[in-house]
C-alpha atoms as one frame of an Amber mdcrd trajectory, in Angstrom:
protein
   0.000   0.000   0.000   1.158   3.518  -0.656   1.233   5.833   2.364  -2.079
   7.349   1.234  -3.656   3.893   0.842  -2.289   2.727   4.189  -3.796   5.703
   6.015  -7.142   5.605   4.232  -7.501   1.848   4.730  -6.695   2.138   8.443
  -9.357   4.842   8.778 -11.882   2.853   6.715 -11.444  -0.196   8.966 -11.929
   1.904  12.102 -14.989   3.644  10.632 -16.584   0.362   9.502 -16.016  -1.156
  12.940 -17.413   1.926  14.650 -20.629   1.704  12.638 -20.944  -2.066  13.102
 -20.366  -2.768   9.416 -17.562  -5.238  10.228 -17.127  -7.634  13.123 -14.417
  -7.304  15.760 -12.385 -10.239  14.409 -11.904  -8.336  11.139 -10.560  -5.172
  12.743  -8.361  -7.262  15.078  -6.841  -9.117  12.129  -6.382  -5.895  10.150
  -4.650  -4.203  13.084  -2.369  -7.200  13.626  -1.503  -7.299   9.927  -0.663
  -3.579  10.046   1.416  -4.054  13.238   3.269  -7.292  12.513   3.096  -8.010
   8.783   2.968 -11.782   9.250   1.681 -14.501   6.984  -2.019 -15.369   7.199
  -1.039 -18.871   8.374   0.593 -17.290  11.439  -2.637 -15.521  12.372  -4.709
 -18.631  11.691  -2.708 -20.492  14.354  -2.867 -17.736  17.027  -4.402 -18.568
  20.404  -5.738 -16.317  23.150  -2.685 -17.047  25.305  -0.389 -15.524  22.664
  -1.168 -12.008  23.907   0.201 -10.953  27.266   0.840  -7.724  29.115   4.371
  -7.122  30.427   4.948  -3.949  32.419   1.977  -2.255  30.794   3.106  -3.234
  27.265   1.027  -5.580  25.116   3.212  -8.324  23.636   2.016 -10.675  20.905
   3.841 -13.966  20.401   3.293 -14.662  16.721   3.878 -18.291  15.707   6.596
 -18.782  13.119   5.441 -21.015  10.300   8.460 -21.511   8.062  10.830 -23.024
  10.595  10.797 -26.659   9.469   9.713 -27.625  12.973   6.882 -30.006  13.836
   4.108 -27.401  13.608   3.609 -23.643  13.465   3.334 -23.278  17.250   6.811
 -24.658  17.961   8.557 -21.279  17.614   7.425 -17.661  18.117   8.517 -14.107
  17.341   7.420 -11.324  19.689   5.882  -8.001  18.710   5.039  -5.079  20.972
   1.603  -3.721  20.086   0.365  -0.187  20.470  -1.880   0.306  23.516  -4.878
   0.866  21.230  -4.303  -2.365  19.266  -3.390  -4.315  22.401  -6.602  -3.267
  24.160  -8.670  -4.187  21.095  -7.114  -7.663  20.892  -7.582  -8.111  24.653
 -11.247  -7.092  24.324 -11.615  -9.688  21.560 -10.078 -12.369  23.792 -12.269
 -11.374  26.737 -15.315 -11.743  24.483 -14.271 -15.331  23.805 -13.768 -15.977
  27.526 -17.316 -14.803  28.224 -18.417 -17.501  25.801 -16.518 -20.088  27.856
 -13.415 -20.319  25.676 -10.146 -20.581  27.596  -6.582 -19.430  26.944  -6.061
 -22.186  24.372  -8.953 -20.882  22.252  -8.150 -19.756  18.715  -7.874 -15.993
  18.371  -9.878 -16.300  15.166 -12.630 -18.801  15.866 -13.811 -20.792  12.885
 -17.433 -20.385  14.010 -17.025 -16.599  14.231 -15.153 -16.011  10.965 -17.061
 -18.402   8.730 -20.542 -16.943   8.784 -22.088 -20.119   7.439 -19.837 -22.288
   9.568 -17.555 -25.012   8.286 -19.163 -27.558   5.979 -17.796 -30.326   8.144
 -15.594 -30.568  11.208 -12.141 -31.383   9.868 -10.345 -31.528  13.218 -10.956
 -33.639  16.285 -11.523 -31.772  19.554  -8.152 -33.106  20.752  -6.359 -31.496
  17.772  -4.016 -28.590  18.656  -5.837 -26.484  16.052  -9.431 -27.464  16.879
 -11.704 -24.465  16.286  -9.086 -22.580  14.242  -9.806 -21.332  10.747  -7.603
 -22.744   8.040  -5.292 -20.188   6.497  -7.323 -20.349   3.267 -10.674 -19.796
   4.986  -9.333 -16.939   7.143  -7.726 -15.268   4.128 -10.843 -15.662   2.006
 -13.221 -14.318   4.670 -10.918 -11.389   5.491 -10.422 -10.483   1.824 -14.179
 -10.585   1.156 -14.965  -8.291   4.117 -12.099  -5.877   3.453 -12.860  -5.520
  -0.257 -16.420  -4.533   0.664 -15.175  -1.554   2.717 -11.925  -0.674   0.926
 -11.645   2.993  -0.032 -10.778   4.204  -3.552  -7.154   4.774  -4.458  -5.618
   7.426  -6.697  -3.135   4.821  -7.919  -6.004   3.053  -9.731  -7.819   6.174
 -10.977  -9.960   6.180  -7.828 -11.218   2.632  -8.252 -11.607   0.617  -5.092
  -8.352  -0.507  -3.526  -7.800  -4.292  -3.744  -7.063  -5.714  -0.284  -5.700
  -9.096   0.752  -3.488 -10.266   3.632  -0.350 -10.551   1.497  -0.445  -6.826
   0.666  -0.130  -6.045   4.393   2.971  -8.259   4.613   4.567  -6.600   1.586
   3.741  -3.138   2.939   5.187  -4.016   6.344   8.471  -5.121   4.728   8.639
  -2.061   2.482   8.028   0.288   5.410  10.780  -1.434   7.418  13.219  -1.130
   4.502  12.328   2.549   4.058  13.037   3.057   7.770  16.519   1.577   7.283
  16.008  -1.917   8.708  18.236  -4.713   7.424  17.112  -8.129   6.281
């Protein structure tokens, strides 16, 4: 995203959430994509316990997926979140706790993200990823919702901005490089 697109998309997400046009999971995922730039598979494997508060700072432990280890939750990278984003994610987690989900609950519940629900239960309740969206279903649902609220962009002669999770990752990397970060 260009700087203009980044800003207008951030504002569009906040406005759509404020009016109830999008659900909380969508704004949480958008904020995390803006803040961390991870792969959608990393977000699909997040659990409630992956957010903690240390000395007043919200810290997200994002699972690393391309490690060659047994599964995506074997290794983590930590990100400090802004207070605003941290409180929003915590509010999302607390909402799950009120519905009797514990700390091992998926951050993005399959039943919450997939409005029609899964066609069939693919995972046993003893599976580490029971209740989690697949990366494909999370990406598809997020893209559908975001493209419905995406603002126009001058880069495309004021046509609606195309939005998908990978664009957030690319933007995150570009912004880091522009700020002088190394590989």
